[in-house]
C-alpha angles and dihedrals in degrees: 000000000000119000120237087251092054093048092050090051090053093050091049092049091049092048092050091051091050092050093049091048090052091049095049091047092050091049090051092047093046090051092050089049091050090051093048093046092049091048090050091049092050091047090051092051092049095044093048092049097042088243095307090113133037137175120237121191105212126215090269095056097255123143116234124186107208133192117221110228110193120214119264139185123250094225092057092051090047092051093049091051095044089051093048100039109015089239120127100210089192094224096157125220136300138037116344108249092243085077099047126080118186088344096307121118124236124207092219145343128221116229128186110264087211139030111270117275135187117299142176126273094034089296136108137249134214105221137131132250097036137094118274117248108255139167092062123127126224098271094045090051091047096049093043089056093046094046091063087082145269115348092008114128140157113274111274135226085247095056094045090052093046094054092044092050092048090051092048092051094047095044095243101116104161133233123206150166095323099141115042097297101337140065111270090216099043104030093182088069109087140160137200110285121218090242094040084241129154116284108253096023109130094209127084129016110326100180110123132222115264112271095358095124130086124284089261085074091065123086092243096033091244136108087253099056132102104282132220101005087142119061129334096090133354113250126225114231131199135224099043136079139164114230113193088327098314118123113235124179144147113264095230135007103294117138092180093073113100119235093247089063099048115120117269107217121207087239129105139179104239125183136234088220131059091200119130093174124115125349103269140099111297102173147299134319129246128202105229140161087240142016118261098163120032114185096208141020118293113263092016109137094180129107098232100106133060130285133204126237135199121191091221126026086214096063097058112141119239125219114232088244093057116106109210115247124213094193090059091045087057089054096048093242095110121035132201093204145340111287092169096254104152127229140103130236124231119186142178107189095199130076123005117313129183126207132263123180141188104036131245140260097286101038098093113179091002090070122079143107088291096052112121124183116192096162102100137081120229092257095058118113132178143167086245095059129077139147146228131227126223136191140209116216 
């Protein structure tokens, strides 16, 4: 015969088991509901956009709205630009390198619809209506993108150029927050500032919420395009660097290649000035096969010496010794003519520099799809610099 104490222990054990079973069952049901809800969210995004957008939940549990960019041929883009502008961009033939990895073609790439914003698990999200994640250096931005899971990476120089070329060919080159919450070249186009301030007011925090501008700020001038490529904050890009003025890139869109194995082009950003005094603008750049004028000491990654600036990347002068480079034209680093694609060039041709594109909220006409900033070391961080993840599927 059981004692009262033994009976009580049995009852407590049974109760504990029942509670644990309920908790386990609830966790299973909750996980199932989350998966179902996530799938429903993705389906809704895809249905509303006609398949042009999708939602990907990354390995850290962050939501990411992505734009599907289908593969295109360089010759088709070139023909469209030539017909519209009279400029032969000399892009060659075949698949644009944004859609090739280690020589193998991809049917599409997925690019963040918005600039990266804060996320859970030390990660980042790609969602609209929030402030972009800023004050991250190149390596942090790159690791945050890769940490989202397999095939995630920071947007590459190839992917940026592909989108810019597509926009140029389709006459949908976007504007953006290039003057304190509004577009400098269309002042009626505004977006929600971080400080809720008046568009155009130079005080306060003029960064705008992701995707809060009009459709003309998207790469295809639609609600389903890549948002905020122009202005708001500069964006770090991967797979390119400048080493003491020498241009180094991957040859196609392969984030797995380590920097030491990137291709070293016989192409340099030379300078019209030999000055190494001060920290300001001392002239224009020249594409060359060698360096004649370096504006700072070799190997110096600091920002204590001058830089050079060109109002349009497409008007960079070329030294007679320079051999035109199709790979660099496909990346919008070299240009065969002025197509009107806005954006200035900033270069320090000493030390290691990593690319920023697009411009920020106060750059005005210096911002644009062609804007290229090669003035900063990988360790540099600023409230006017962010990044954008991309994904292979």
